[in-house]
C-alpha positions as CSV (number, residue, x, y, z in Angstrom):
1,X,0.0,0.0,0.0
2,X,2.8,2.4,0.8
3,X,4.5,1.6,-2.5
4,X,1.3,2.3,-4.4
5,X,0.8,5.6,-2.6
6,X,4.4,6.5,-3.3
7,X,4.0,5.7,-7.0
8,X,0.8,7.7,-7.1
9,X,2.5,10.8,-5.5
10,X,5.4,10.6,-8.0
11,X,3.0,10.4,-11.0
12,X,1.1,13.4,-9.5
13,X,4.2,15.4,-9.1
14,X,5.4,14.5,-12.6
15,X,2.2,15.4,-14.2
16,X,2.2,18.8,-12.3
17,X,5.7,19.5,-13.5
18,X,4.8,18.7,-17.1
19,X,1.7,20.9,-16.9
20,X,3.7,23.8,-15.3
21,X,6.3,23.6,-18.1
22,X,3.7,23.4,-20.8
23,X,1.9,26.5,-19.3
24,X,5.2,28.4,-19.0
25,X,6.1,27.8,-22.6
26,X,2.7,28.9,-23.7
27,X,2.9,32.0,-21.7
28,X,6.2,32.9,-23.2
29,X,4.9,32.2,-26.7
30,X,1.9,34.5,-26.1
31,X,4.2,37.3,-24.6
32,X,6.5,36.9,-27.7
33,X,3.6,37.1,-30.1
34,X,2.1,40.2,-28.3
35,X,5.5,41.9,-28.3
36,X,5.9,41.2,-32.0
37,X,2.4,42.5,-32.8
38,X,3.0,45.6,-30.8
39,X,6.3,46.4,-32.4
40,X,4.8,45.8,-35.9
41,X,1.9,48.0,-35.3
42,X,4.0,51.1,-34.4
43,X,6.4,50.3,-37.3
44,X,3.5,50.2,-39.8
45,X,2.0,53.4,-38.4
46,X,5.4,55.1,-38.8
47,X,5.8,53.9,-42.4
48,X,2.3,55.2,-43.2
49,X,3.0,58.6,-41.8
50,X,6.3,58.9,-43.7
51,X,4.6,58.2,-47.0
52,X,1.9,60.9,-46.5
53,X,4.1,63.7,-45.1
54,X,6.2,66.2,-47.2
55,X,7.5,69.6,-46.5
56,X,10.2,72.1,-47.7
57,X,10.9,73.9,-44.4
58,X,14.3,72.9,-42.9
59,X,12.8,71.8,-39.6
60,X,10.2,69.7,-41.4
61,X,12.8,68.1,-43.7
62,X,15.1,67.4,-40.8
63,X,12.4,65.8,-38.6
64,X,11.2,63.6,-41.5
65,X,14.8,62.5,-42.2
66,X,15.2,61.5,-38.6
67,X,11.9,59.7,-38.6
68,X,13.1,57.8,-41.8
69,X,16.3,56.8,-40.0
70,X,14.3,55.3,-37.2
71,X,11.9,53.6,-39.6
72,X,14.9,51.8,-41.2
73,X,16.4,51.0,-37.9
74,X,13.1,49.6,-36.6
75,X,12.7,47.5,-39.6
76,X,16.1,45.9,-39.2
77,X,15.5,45.3,-35.5
78,X,12.2,43.6,-36.3
79,X,13.9,41.2,-38.8
80,X,16.4,40.2,-36.3
81,X,14.2,40.2,-33.1
82,X,13.8,36.7,-31.5
83,X,12.9,37.8,-27.8
84,X,10.4,40.0,-26.2
85,X,13.2,42.4,-25.2
86,X,14.4,42.7,-28.8
87,X,10.8,43.3,-30.0
88,X,10.4,45.9,-27.2
89,X,13.6,47.8,-28.6
90,X,12.1,47.8,-32.1
91,X,8.9,49.2,-30.6
92,X,10.8,51.9,-28.9
93,X,12.7,52.8,-32.1
94,X,9.3,53.0,-34.0
95,X,7.9,55.2,-31.3
96,X,10.9,57.5,-31.5
97,X,10.3,57.8,-35.2
98,X,6.7,58.8,-34.5
99,X,7.9,61.4,-32.1
100,X,9.9,62.9,-35.0
101,X,6.7,62.7,-37.1
102,X,4.8,64.7,-34.5
103,X,7.6,67.2,-34.6
104,X,7.4,67.5,-38.4
105,X,3.6,68.0,-38.2
106,X,4.1,70.8,-35.6
107,X,6.7,72.4,-37.9
108,X,4.1,72.2,-40.7
109,X,1.5,73.9,-38.6
110,X,-0.9,71.0,-38.6
111,X,-2.3,68.9,-35.8
112,X,0.6,66.6,-34.5
113,X,-1.9,63.8,-33.9
114,X,-2.7,61.7,-30.9
115,X,-0.3,61.5,-28.0
116,X,2.2,58.6,-28.1
117,X,3.3,56.2,-25.3
118,X,6.1,57.8,-23.4
119,X,9.6,56.9,-24.6
120,X,11.7,54.9,-22.2
121,X,14.7,56.8,-23.3
122,X,13.2,60.1,-22.6
123,X,11.9,59.3,-19.1
124,X,12.8,62.0,-16.7
125,X,14.4,64.2,-19.3
126,X,11.4,66.7,-19.4
127,X,11.0,69.3,-22.2
128,X,12.0,72.8,-23.0
129,X,9.5,75.5,-22.0
130,X,11.3,78.7,-23.1
131,X,13.9,79.8,-25.6
132,X,17.6,79.6,-24.5
133,X,20.7,80.9,-26.2
134,X,24.3,80.5,-24.9
135,X,27.9,80.7,-26.2
136,X,30.2,77.9,-25.8
137,X,33.8,77.9,-27.0
138,X,33.0,80.7,-29.5
139,X,29.9,79.1,-30.9
140,X,26.3,80.2,-30.3
141,X,23.8,77.4,-29.4
142,X,20.1,77.9,-29.3
143,X,17.2,75.8,-28.0
144,X,13.4,76.3,-27.6
145,X,10.1,74.6,-27.3
146,X,9.1,75.6,-30.9
147,X,10.7,75.0,-34.3
148,X,12.2,77.9,-36.2
149,X,14.7,78.9,-38.7
150,X,17.4,79.0,-36.1
151,X,16.2,75.9,-34.3
152,X,15.5,73.2,-37.0
153,X,16.7,70.1,-35.2
154,X,14.2,68.2,-33.0
155,X,15.2,66.0,-30.2
156,X,12.6,63.8,-28.3
157,X,14.4,63.8,-25.1
158,X,17.0,61.4,-23.6
159,X,20.3,61.3,-21.7
160,X,23.9,62.1,-22.6
161,X,26.6,60.7,-20.3
162,X,24.0,60.4,-17.6
163,X,22.8,63.9,-18.0
164,X,19.1,64.6,-19.2
165,X,18.6,66.3,-22.5
166,X,15.1,67.7,-22.6
167,X,12.8,67.4,-25.6
168,X,12.8,70.4,-27.8
169,X,14.2,72.1,-30.9
170,X,17.9,72.9,-31.2
171,X,20.1,75.0,-33.5
172,X,22.4,72.0,-34.1
173,X,22.3,68.3,-33.2
174,X,25.2,68.6,-30.8
175,X,24.2,65.5,-28.9
176,X,25.2,63.3,-31.9
177,X,28.8,64.4,-31.9
178,X,28.8,64.1,-28.1
179,X,28.3,60.3,-28.4
180,X,31.8,60.0,-29.6
181,X,34.9,60.1,-27.5
182,X,37.5,62.9,-26.6
183,X,36.6,66.4,-27.5
184,X,33.1,65.5,-28.7
185,X,32.1,64.4,-25.2
186,X,33.7,67.3,-23.5
187,X,32.0,69.8,-25.9
188,X,28.7,68.1,-25.5
189,X,28.9,68.3,-21.7
190,X,29.9,72.0,-21.8
191,X,26.9,72.7,-24.1
192,X,24.6,70.8,-21.7
193,X,25.8,72.7,-18.7
194,X,25.4,76.0,-20.6
195,X,21.9,75.3,-22.0
196,X,20.3,73.5,-19.0
197,X,21.8,75.1,-15.9
198,X,19.8,78.1,-14.8
199,X,22.7,79.9,-13.4
200,X,24.5,79.4,-16.7
201,X,21.8,80.1,-19.2
202,X,20.2,83.0,-17.4
203,X,23.1,85.4,-16.7
204,X,22.3,87.6,-13.6
205,X,19.7,85.3,-12.2
206,X,20.0,82.9,-9.3
207,X,18.6,79.4,-9.3
208,X,15.2,80.4,-7.9
209,X,14.8,83.2,-10.4
210,X,15.8,81.0,-13.3
211,X,13.5,78.2,-12.1
212,X,10.5,80.5,-11.7
213,X,10.9,82.2,-15.1
214,X,11.8,79.3,-17.3
215,X,11.0,76.0,-15.6
216,X,7.8,74.2,-14.6
217,X,7.2,72.4,-11.4
218,X,7.4,68.7,-11.5
219,X,10.9,67.6,-10.5
220,X,10.8,64.2,-8.8
221,X,12.0,63.6,-5.3
222,X,14.7,61.3,-6.2
223,X,12.5,58.5,-7.6
224,X,14.5,55.7,-9.3
225,X,13.0,54.6,-12.6
226,X,15.6,51.8,-12.9
227,X,16.9,50.5,-16.2
228,X,15.9,52.7,-19.1
229,X,16.2,50.0,-21.8
230,X,16.7,51.2,-25.4
231,X,18.1,54.5,-24.2
232,X,20.2,56.1,-26.8
233,X,22.7,57.3,-24.3
234,X,22.4,54.4,-21.8
235,X,22.6,54.7,-18.1
236,X,20.3,54.1,-15.2
237,X,19.9,55.2,-11.6
238,X,18.4,58.3,-10.0
239,X,18.9,61.9,-9.3
240,X,20.6,62.3,-5.9
241,X,20.3,65.9,-5.4
242,X,23.4,68.0,-6.0
243,X,24.0,71.7,-6.7
244,X,22.7,73.3,-9.8
245,X,24.2,76.6,-9.0
246,X,27.8,77.7,-9.3
247,X,28.0,78.5,-12.9
248,X,26.4,75.5,-14.4
249,X,27.6,72.8,-12.0
250,X,24.9,70.1,-11.8
251,X,26.7,68.4,-8.9
252,X,25.6,65.1,-7.5
253,X,25.6,61.7,-9.2
254,X,23.2,61.6,-12.1
255,X,24.1,58.0,-13.2
256,X,21.4,58.1,-15.9
257,X,19.7,61.1,-14.3
258,X,16.1,61.1,-13.2
259,X,14.3,64.4,-12.9
260,X,10.9,62.8,-12.5
261,X,9.7,64.3,-15.8
262,X,10.2,67.9,-14.9
263,X,10.1,70.5,-17.7
264,X,12.8,72.8,-18.6
């Protein structure tokens, strides 16, 4: 009797293990199919928008060119994707392309369309709320919330060397050269300091005045958003305080910077 009971328990446990493995595989297959469909949906939407939009203004042409680059990149990622994470990266690339589409539509003076899901890469970067102009190493750099002849380059927001770069329109795509090594990184960090530090970009004003005149409330209290997968500039972590004053010194350890979505 004891042997029969023991055999019964072994069979029950074996059956439960088989059922669990089958269920796990089924869940993974469903998750993979859902991730593939989600990425494909945004990719096809991006392609449709690119086919229907045209413009001659520099800001429109540049935004559409950037959207086209993301479309090609997302297509390549979809072809090679085999995991849910890889499909998620393709989705993020397609969404970034659609952010450029919205920028192009804004520059054309038409409705930008429905809001998009937030970009993981732009989480915590915020957005520009006023025009800014600074001189760095003999060159003038401009940024603002709206496109113009002097600010034709749109950026949907992200992080550079752990420092947030808010969404907005810029006079030059300085963040691209800052991805390299050596002088490019140094120059990019100097530009970021000058553009986004209140004490730097608003001469004659302290932190409080600069904040009140050009910034919106909404800085986080040090929340940690964790790993920002798909981030152009990489990095993760949280904003740990630090000193924004002192001629553009951000201070603290940004480690991927998290401003809680505050606007610039």
